[in-house]
C-alpha positions in Angstrom: -73.8 83.0 16.8 -72.3 83.4 13.1 -69.4 80.7 12.7 -66.2 81.6 11.1 -65.3 79.9 8.0 -62.4 77.1 8.7 -60.4 78.4 6.0 -60.2 81.5 8.2 -58.8 79.5 10.9 -56.1 78.8 8.7 -53.0 81.1 8.3 -53.0 83.6 5.2 -50.3 81.3 3.6 -52.4 78.3 3.3 -54.5 79.7 0.6 -52.3 78.3 -2.2 -52.3 75.0 -0.7 -56.0 75.0 0.1 -56.4 75.7 -4.2 -53.7 72.7 -5.0 -55.6 70.2 -2.8 -58.8 71.2 -4.6 -57.6 70.7 -7.9 -55.8 67.5 -6.9 -59.3 66.3 -5.6 -61.1 67.6 -8.8 -58.4 65.5 -10.7 -58.8 62.4 -8.6 -62.9 62.8 -9.0 -62.5 62.9 -12.6 -60.3 59.6 -13.0 -62.5 57.7 -10.7 -66.1 59.1 -12.8 -63.7 58.5 -16.3 -63.4 55.0 -15.3 -66.9 54.6 -14.6 -68.3 56.1 -17.8 -65.6 53.8 -19.8 -67.2 50.7 -18.0 -70.9 52.1 -18.8 -69.7 52.6 -22.4 -68.2 49.0 -22.6 -71.4 47.8 -21.3 -73.4 49.6 -24.1 -71.3 48.5 -26.8 -72.1 44.6 -25.8 -75.1 45.1 -27.0 -74.1 46.4 -30.4 -71.8 43.2 -31.1 -73.1 39.7 -32.0 -73.9 37.8 -29.0 -71.8 35.2 -28.1 -69.7 33.9 -25.0 -67.0 36.6 -24.9 -69.5 39.5 -25.6 -71.3 38.2 -22.9 -68.5 37.9 -20.5 -67.4 41.5 -21.2 -70.9 42.6 -20.6 -70.7 40.9 -17.1 -67.5 42.0 -16.5 -68.8 45.9 -17.3 -72.0 45.2 -15.2 -70.1 43.8 -12.3 -67.9 46.7 -12.5 -70.5 49.5 -12.7 -72.2 47.9 -9.4 -68.7 47.9 -8.0 -68.1 51.7 -8.9 -71.7 52.9 -8.0 -71.2 51.2 -4.6 -68.0 52.4 -3.6 -69.2 56.2 -4.9 -72.1 56.1 -2.4 -69.8 54.9 0.2 -67.2 57.7 -0.4 -69.9 60.5 -1.2 -72.1 59.4 2.2 -69.1 60.8 4.2 -69.6 64.4 3.0 -72.8 64.8 1.6 -76.1 63.8 2.1 -77.3 61.8 -0.7 -81.3 62.1 -0.9 -82.4 58.2 -1.2 -85.4 56.6 0.5 -84.5 55.2 3.7 -80.8 55.7 3.2 -80.3 59.7 3.5 -79.9 59.3 7.0 -77.3 57.2 7.0 -75.4 59.9 4.5 -73.3 62.9 5.4 -71.9 61.2 8.2 -68.8 63.7 9.3 -71.5 66.7 9.3 -73.8 64.8 11.5 -71.7 63.4 13.7 -69.1 66.3 14.0 -69.5 66.6 17.8 -69.0 62.8 18.3 -66.2 62.9 16.2 -64.2 66.0 18.0 -65.0 63.9 21.3 -63.4 60.6 20.1 -60.5 62.8 18.7 -59.8 64.4 21.7 -60.1 61.1 23.7 -57.8 59.6 21.2 -55.1 62.4 21.4 -55.4 62.3 25.1 -55.1 58.7 25.7 -52.7 57.7 23.2 -50.4 60.7 22.6 -50.4 62.5 25.6 -50.7 60.1 28.6 -47.6 59.4 30.6 -46.2 56.2 29.3 -46.2 57.6 25.8 -44.3 60.6 26.9 -42.0 58.7 29.2 -41.4 56.4 26.3 -40.5 59.3 24.0 -38.2 60.9 26.3 -36.3 57.6 27.1 -36.1 57.2 23.3 -35.2 60.5 22.3 -32.9 61.5 25.3 -33.9 65.3 25.1 -30.9 66.4 27.3 -28.1 64.9 24.8 -30.4 66.9 22.0 -30.4 70.0 24.0 -27.0 69.9 24.6 -25.9 69.1 20.8 -28.3 72.3 19.9 -26.8 74.6 22.4 -23.4 74.1 21.5 -24.0 75.0 18.0 -22.9 78.8 17.5 -25.5 79.4 15.4 -28.3 78.0 17.7 -26.9 79.7 20.7 -27.2 83.3 18.5 -30.5 82.3 17.5 -31.6 81.6 21.3 -30.4 84.9 22.3 -32.5 86.6 19.1 -35.3 84.9 20.1 -35.4 85.7 23.8 -34.7 89.3 22.8 -37.7 89.2 20.2 -40.0 87.6 23.3 -39.0 90.5 25.6 -39.6 92.9 23.0 -43.0 91.8 22.8 -43.8 91.6 26.4 -42.6 95.2 26.5 -44.9 96.0 23.8 -47.5 94.5 25.5 -47.0 96.4 29.2 -46.7 99.4 27.4 -50.3 99.5 26.2 -52.4 101.7 28.3 -55.4 99.4 29.1 -52.4 96.8 30.1 -50.8 99.2 32.3 -53.7 100.3 34.0 -54.7 96.8 34.7 -51.2 95.8 36.0 -51.7 98.6 38.4 -54.8 97.6 39.6 -54.1 94.1 40.1 -50.7 95.2 41.8 -52.8 97.6 44.2 -55.3 94.6 44.6 -52.2 92.4 45.6 -51.1 94.6 48.1 -54.6 95.3 49.4 -54.4 91.4 50.5 -51.4 91.5 52.4 -51.2 91.5 56.1 -47.6 93.4 55.9 -46.8 92.5 59.7 -47.8 88.5 59.4 -46.1 88.5 56.1 -42.6 90.1 57.4 -43.1 87.5 60.2 -43.5 84.7 58.2 -40.3 85.8 55.9 -38.3 86.5 59.1 -39.4 82.7 60.4 -38.6 80.9 57.0 -35.0 82.8 57.1 -34.1 81.5 60.8 -35.7 78.2 60.8 -33.5 75.7 62.0 -30.8 78.4 63.1 -30.2 79.1 59.3 -29.3 82.7 60.0 -26.4 81.5 62.0 -24.5 80.6 58.6 -24.8 84.3 57.7 -23.7 85.4 61.0 -20.5 83.2 60.7 -19.6 84.6 57.4 -20.3 88.3 58.9 -17.8 87.5 61.9 -15.5 86.5 59.6 -15.5 89.7 57.2 -15.9 92.0 60.7 -12.6 90.4 61.9 -11.0 90.9 58.5 -12.5 94.6 58.6 -10.7 95.3 62.0 -7.4 94.3 61.2 -7.1 96.8 58.2 -4.9 100.0 58.9 -8.1 102.2 57.7 -10.2 100.7 60.3 -8.0 101.2 63.2 -7.2 104.9 62.2 -10.9 105.5 61.9 -11.4 104.1 65.5 -8.4 106.3 66.7 -10.0 109.5 65.2 -13.3 108.5 66.7 -12.0 108.0 70.1 -10.0 111.6 69.9 -13.0 113.3 68.9 -15.0 111.6 71.6 -12.3 112.7 74.2 -12.4 116.3 72.6 -16.1 116.2 72.8 -16.9 114.4 76.3 -13.8 115.4 78.3 -12.4 118.5 77.1 -10.3 119.5 80.2 -8.6 115.8 80.1 -8.0 116.2 76.7 -5.6 119.2 77.2 -3.6 117.0 79.7 -3.6 113.5 78.5 -1.5 112.9 75.4 -4.8 112.1 73.2 -2.7 110.6 70.2 -0.9 108.2 72.3 -4.3 107.2 73.9 -6.4 107.1 70.9 -3.7 104.8 69.3 -3.6 102.8 72.6 -7.4 102.8 72.5 -8.1 101.7 69.2 -5.7 99.0 69.4 -7.3 97.7 72.9 -10.9 98.3 71.1 -10.1 96.3 68.1 -8.4 93.7 70.1 -11.3 93.5 72.4 -13.8 93.0 69.6 -11.4 90.9 67.7 -11.4 88.5 70.6 -15.2 88.6 71.1 -15.7 87.8 67.5 -13.5 85.1 67.6 -15.2 83.6 70.5 -18.8 84.1 69.2 -17.4 82.3 65.8 -15.8 79.4 67.5 -18.9 78.9 69.8 -22.0 77.9 68.6 -23.8 77.9 71.5 -22.4 81.3 72.6 -24.7 83.7 74.6 -24.5 86.4 71.9 -26.0 83.7 69.7 -28.6 82.8 72.0 -29.7 86.4 72.4 -29.7 86.9 68.8 -32.2 83.9 68.5 -34.1 85.0 71.4 -34.3 88.6 70.1 -35.6 87.1 66.5 -38.0 84.9 68.2 -39.8 88.0 70.2 -39.5 90.1 67.2 -41.4 87.4 65.3 -43.8 86.9 68.1 -44.6 90.5 68.2 -44.9 91.2 64.4 -47.6 88.2 64.8 -49.5 89.3 68.1 -48.7 93.0 68.5 -51.5 95.1 67.7 -48.6 98.2 67.3 -47.0 96.0 64.9 -50.5 95.1 62.8 -51.1 98.9 62.8 -47.5 99.8 61.7 -48.0 97.1 59.1 -51.4 98.6 57.8 -49.8 102.0 57.5 -47.0 100.6 55.6 -49.8 98.5 53.3 -51.7 101.8 52.9 -48.9 103.9 51.9 -47.6 101.3 49.3 -51.2 101.0 48.0 -51.9 104.8 48.0 -49.1 107.1 48.1 -48.5 109.1 44.8 -45.1 110.3 45.5 -44.3 106.5 45.8 -46.3 105.5 43.0 -44.7 108.6 40.5 -41.2 107.2 41.9 -41.8 103.7 41.3 -43.2 104.8 37.6 -40.4 106.8 36.5 -38.0 104.0 37.8 -40.0 101.5 35.2 -40.0 103.8 32.8 -36.5 104.6 32.6 -35.6 100.5 32.9 -38.3 100.0 29.9 -36.4 102.8 28.1 -33.3 101.3 28.4 -34.3 97.7 27.8 -35.8 98.8 24.2 -32.8 100.5 23.2 -30.9 97.5 23.8 -33.4 95.2 22.3 -33.5 97.2 19.2 -29.7 97.1 19.1 -28.2 94.9 16.6 -25.3 94.2 19.5 -27.6 93.6 22.2 -26.2 92.9 25.4 -29.3 90.9 26.5 -29.2 88.8 23.3 -25.1 88.1 24.1 -25.9 87.4 27.2 -28.8 84.8 26.6 -26.3 83.2 24.0 -23.4 83.1 26.2 -25.6 81.4 29.0 -27.0 79.0 26.2 -23.7 78.0 25.5 -22.4 77.6 28.8 -25.5 75.2 29.5 -24.8 73.3 26.5 -21.3 72.9 27.3 -22.1 71.8 30.9 -24.6 69.4 29.6 -21.9 67.9 27.0 -19.2 67.2 29.7 -21.5 65.8 32.4 -23.2 62.6 31.9 -24.6 62.4 34.9 -26.3 65.6 34.6 -28.0 64.7 31.4 -29.2 61.3 33.1 -30.6 63.4 35.8 -32.3 65.9 33.6 -33.8 63.1 31.7 -35.3 61.5 34.8 -36.5 64.9 35.9 -38.2 65.3 32.6 -39.8 61.9 33.0 -41.0 62.7 36.6 -42.7 65.9 35.4 -44.2 64.3 32.5 -45.6 61.2 34.5 -46.8 64.0 37.1 -48.5 66.6 34.4 -49.3 64.6 31.5 -53.1 63.6 33.1 -53.6 67.8 33.4 -52.0 68.6 30.3 -53.3 65.9 28.5 -57.1 66.6 29.6 -56.5 70.6 28.8 -55.3 69.7 25.3 -58.2 67.3 24.8 -60.7 69.9 26.2 -59.1 72.5 23.5 -59.8 69.9 20.8 -63.3 69.1 21.5 -64.2 72.5 22.1 -62.7 73.6 18.7 -64.4 71.1 16.7 -67.6 71.9 18.5 -67.4 75.4 17.2 -66.8 74.6 13.5 -69.6 74.8 11.0 -70.5 71.1 10.2 -70.6 71.4 6.6 -67.3 73.4 6.2 -65.4 70.7 8.6 -66.7 68.1 6.0 -65.7 69.9 3.0 -62.1 70.4 4.7 -61.9 67.1 5.4 -62.9 66.1 2.1 -60.1 68.4 0.6 -57.3 66.8 2.7 -58.5 62.9 2.3 -61.0 63.2 -0.5 -58.4 62.4 -3.0 -57.0 59.4 -1.6 -60.9 58.2 -1.1 -61.5 58.1 -4.8 -59.1 55.5 -5.3 -61.7 53.2 -3.2 -63.9 54.1 -6.3 -61.4 53.2 -8.8 -60.6 49.9 -6.8 -64.1 49.1 -6.5 -64.7 49.3 -10.2 -61.8 47.0 -11.1 -62.4 44.3 -8.4 -66.0 44.6 -9.1 -65.0 43.8 -12.8 -62.9 41.0 -11.6 -65.6 39.4 -9.4 -68.0 39.8 -12.5 -65.3 37.7 -14.4 -65.3 35.0 -11.9 -68.8 34.7 -11.2 -69.4 34.5 -15.2 -66.7 31.8 -15.4 -68.3 29.9 -12.4 -71.8 30.4 -13.9 -70.9 29.4 -17.5 -68.1 26.6 -16.3 -69.7 23.9 -18.2 -69.6 25.7 -21.4 -66.3 26.9 -21.0 -65.2 23.5 -20.2 -66.8 21.8 -23.3 -65.2 24.7 -25.4 -61.7 23.8 -23.9 -62.6 20.1 -24.3 -63.7 20.3 -27.9 -60.5 22.2 -28.9 
């Protein structure tokens, strides 16, 4: 498989920075090499002067400096290039030869030292992300930026789903998902969750209050009276001619309303009312039928097939989605987008809520710590695997060149320091080896 150049992995705007790093590396190499050449010239010149102690000292210093410079040149160059020396070449070109091992070690280092749970929890406690979020969101400029960025993400998502291939994939995925549903049992499970531990009774209480309020309105009583008159005219036309239907309808409406109100009040006050028990029993039987009755299973299968294959329904859903997508796109392209404005307002509200509630910020930070501790191992392993796989795909020589561009200029100071330190060591050794002569010269003076 042909490898992509590492430079292609960089963003388009990095070429100028790459050129600048290459130029800086060339200058650093020239400085180190220039110092080595200067030392070689000094060493050679020592043979052109009359020999004395001082010339020998300078020669020893320059000789040691050359050794230090060459040794450090070999050490630095061996990291990035193969140096063809007998018995030593196998220990050169270190980065390229150990590319995969470097990737493994780097991924393990990032996983164990940067993305481990204790490090993330410590970072959360040190930086207080909830307060940082609150301060960021309360800035009007940031809230507006949030709205614009969310709008851009939504626009990108719309562009993605508008692609014909993506739409075809989504349609197939939706049909496949519907094909795996057991409609009857799914409805039974949803209804069971809705009524678990009599949760539906809370909604029933609210419904009873609303019905009782509705029965007391004049419009509702007028509707009941008119319905009663129509019933008498239709079912008892002879009685309607004899009885005062207006009076009867008025009294009947009041009686019916009162009876219903009384029943609603009784049901609302008594949590164990027989109508509540009857409702619970009816729902329980319905759930059992949905789960076990073949007729219900057949109905669920018919619904599933209808949802999956009916062309009219599919066309209707497609038209609704097309209309909704058009409205969304039109709004997202507007400078005064309602979506962006609403997101900005929500961001401001969240920021103000966090600023004014220290307990909420604390709970949010605690929750972030728990999430970090829970998800850190999985996330760290995924990131480490990504680093390892990415380094493994790189070309070894190009990776070595890239690393040299980034850190090679700093490593050239090793060569410069080696030259200087070598010269100083040569001076120390020369002084030690000629200590007697130097001492005699000093005492003679």
